[in-house]
C-alpha positions in Angstrom: -20.6 -19.5 16.5 -21.3 -16.2 15.4 -24.5 -16.0 13.0 -23.3 -14.7 9.4 -25.6 -11.8 8.4 -26.1 -10.7 5.0 -25.8 -6.7 4.4 -27.6 -5.6 1.4 -26.2 -2.4 -0.6 -26.5 -0.3 -3.4 -25.4 3.4 -4.5 -25.7 6.3 -6.4 -22.5 8.3 -8.0 -21.4 10.7 -11.2 -20.6 8.8 -14.1 -16.9 10.1 -14.4 -14.4 8.3 -17.1 -11.1 9.8 -17.2 -12.1 12.6 -15.0 -15.3 13.9 -16.9 -18.1 13.5 -15.3 -21.9 13.0 -16.3 -25.0 13.3 -14.1 -26.5 10.1 -13.4 -29.9 10.6 -14.8 -30.8 7.3 -15.9 -29.9 5.8 -12.5 -32.0 8.3 -10.6 -35.0 7.4 -13.0 -34.4 3.8 -11.6 -34.2 4.4 -8.3 -37.6 6.3 -8.4 -39.5 3.4 -10.0 -37.0 0.3 -8.0 -38.1 1.9 -4.5 -41.6 2.5 -5.5 -42.4 -1.1 -6.7 -40.3 -2.8 -4.1 -40.3 -1.1 -0.9 -38.2 -3.7 0.9 -35.4 -1.7 -1.0 -35.9 1.3 1.4 -35.7 -0.5 4.8 -33.0 -3.0 4.1 -30.8 -1.8 1.8 -28.0 0.6 3.0 -26.3 3.1 0.3 -23.1 4.7 -0.6 -22.5 8.0 -2.5 -19.7 9.5 -4.2 -20.4 13.3 -2.9 -23.0 15.1 -0.7 -25.4 15.8 -3.5 -25.8 12.3 -4.6 -26.3 11.3 -0.8 -29.1 13.7 -0.7 -30.7 12.4 -3.5 -30.8 9.1 -2.1 -32.0 10.5 1.3 -34.8 12.3 -0.4 -35.8 8.9 -1.6 -36.1 7.4 1.7 -32.9 5.4 1.5 -29.8 5.1 4.2 -27.1 6.6 3.3 -24.3 5.0 5.2 -21.0 6.8 3.6 -19.7 9.0 1.3 -16.9 8.3 -1.0 -15.5 11.9 -1.9 -12.2 10.8 -0.3 -11.5 7.5 -2.4 -8.5 7.3 -3.8 -8.0 9.4 -7.3 -7.6 6.7 -9.3 -11.3 5.7 -8.3 -12.5 9.5 -8.3 -11.5 9.9 -12.1 -13.1 6.8 -13.2 -16.1 6.3 -10.8 -18.1 5.1 -13.9 -16.7 1.4 -13.5 -14.5 1.8 -10.2 -17.0 3.1 -7.7 -19.2 0.3 -7.4 -15.9 -1.9 -6.7 -14.8 0.5 -4.4 -18.3 0.3 -2.4 -18.4 -3.4 -2.2 -14.5 -3.6 -1.3 -15.3 -1.3 1.4 -18.8 -2.8 2.6 -16.9 -6.0 2.6 -14.2 -4.9 5.0 -16.7 -3.7 7.4 -19.8 -6.4 7.3 -17.9 -9.6 5.6 -21.1 -10.8 3.7 -22.7 -8.3 1.2 -24.9 -8.6 -1.7 -24.9 -5.7 -4.2 -28.3 -4.8 -5.8 -28.5 -3.0 -9.2 -31.6 -0.7 -9.0 -32.8 -2.0 -12.4 -34.1 -5.1 -10.3 -37.4 -6.0 -8.9 -37.9 -8.2 -6.0 -40.1 -11.1 -6.6 -40.6 -12.3 -3.4 -39.0 -11.6 0.3 -35.6 -12.3 0.9 -35.3 -15.4 3.6 -32.7 -17.9 4.7 -33.0 -20.1 1.6 -31.8 -17.1 -0.6 -29.1 -16.1 2.0 -27.9 -19.9 2.7 -27.5 -19.8 -0.9 -25.0 -17.2 -1.0 -22.8 -18.2 2.1 -22.9 -22.2 1.1 -19.2 -21.3 -0.1 -16.9 -18.6 0.4 -16.5 -17.9 -3.5 -18.3 -14.4 -4.8 -21.7 -15.3 -6.5 -22.8 -13.6 -9.6 -26.0 -12.9 -11.8 -25.8 -15.6 -14.4 -26.5 -14.8 -18.2 -26.2 -17.1 -21.1 -23.1 -15.9 -23.4 -23.0 -12.7 -21.5 -20.2 -10.6 -22.9 -18.5 -9.8 -19.6 -18.9 -13.2 -18.5 -19.8 -12.2 -14.7 -22.9 -9.7 -14.3 -23.1 -7.8 -11.1 -26.5 -6.8 -11.3 -27.0 -9.0 -7.8 -24.0 -10.2 -6.4 -22.6 -11.9 -3.2 -19.0 -10.9 -1.8 -17.2 -11.8 1.4 -13.6 -11.0 2.7 -12.1 -13.9 1.3 -11.8 -12.4 -2.2 -10.9 -8.7 -0.9 -7.0 -9.1 -2.2 -8.0 -10.2 -5.3 -10.1 -7.1 -5.5 -7.3 -5.1 -4.7 -5.5 -6.6 -7.7 -8.3 -6.2 -10.2 -8.3 -2.2 -9.5 -5.1 -1.9 -11.3 -6.0 -4.4 -14.3 -5.5 -3.4 -18.0 -9.1 -3.6 -19.5 -10.5 -3.6 -22.9 -13.1 -1.0 -22.1 -14.1 0.5 -18.8 -16.5 -1.9 -17.1 -16.5 -3.1 -13.7 -17.8 -6.5 -14.5 -14.7 -6.5 -16.5 -12.5 -5.9 -13.7 -13.8 -9.0 -11.8 -13.3 -11.1 -14.9 -9.6 -10.1 -14.8 -9.0 -11.7 -11.8 -11.4 -14.8 -11.7 -10.9 -18.2 -13.3 -11.1 -18.4 -16.8 -13.0 -21.4 -16.7 -15.6 -19.6 -14.2 -18.7 -20.5 -16.5 -18.2 -23.8 -15.5 -17.8 -23.6 -12.0 -21.2 -23.9 -9.9 -19.9 -22.3 -6.8 -20.0 -18.7 -8.5 -23.1 -18.7 -9.3 -26.5 -17.5 -8.4 -28.2 -19.3 -10.9 -32.1 -19.3 -11.1 -32.2 -17.1 -8.1 -31.7 -14.0 -10.5 -33.3 -14.2 -13.7 -32.3 -11.4 -16.0 -35.1 -10.2 -17.9 -34.8 -8.5 -21.5 -37.8 -9.6 -23.2 -41.1 -10.7 -22.2 -40.2 -14.6 -22.7 -37.9 -14.4 -20.4 -40.5 -14.5 -17.7 -40.6 -18.3 -18.5 -37.4 -18.8 -16.9 -38.8 -17.9 -13.6 -38.6 -20.8 -10.9 -39.7 -21.3 -7.8 -36.2 -20.3 -6.2 -36.4 -16.6 -8.2 -35.9 -13.8 -5.9 -34.9 -11.1 -8.0 -35.5 -9.7 -11.8 -32.9 -7.9 -13.8 -34.7 -5.8 -15.8 -34.2 -4.1 -19.4 -36.7 -1.6 -18.2 -39.8 -1.4 -15.5 -42.1 -1.4 -18.5 -41.5 -5.4 -18.8 -43.3 -5.8 -15.3 -46.8 -5.1 -16.8 -46.5 -8.7 -18.8 -46.0 -10.6 -15.3 
């Protein structure tokens, strides 16, 4: 039996909504901090870009660019702000099968090991970051996906949303009672840290911190 291997991915792309684009200054500043604080990202994350320009930025930060999606379907290109991340994961999963997305506003608290990967691989379901009463229900700062959900992803690209948001794309095709379904969550493996008191939620299982800002780490 072939051993399943998880591929870790992230990306950089312009924020485009209805064809109007803005430069991703905030994400680039997060990349600078992220790779400095978590060197593991440089050697273990494969990246995707929406243009040669953003690919060069990633490369300049010592990150490997696996593909440039400047030829994505038009519905993706005009709405990159919420559909490009979805498109990246869709294509990464088609190529690698078991994939974990990592946002740049995260900090790796301890090295990834088999314990973390077993958590992801224990069922066919995607696994999202849990945030209590999160407005979009699922949080995609760190999440796992495999090929079992590609068909639902395809469907979600055409969903009518209350506002453009990649997490609402997911919510549109997932079970309504997903909060109560443990198979969809990374639990305390990823902790959302918005205030200093959130550090109290860290457990022996915690690998990733999803941060409001990197200044919070001074309190860790």
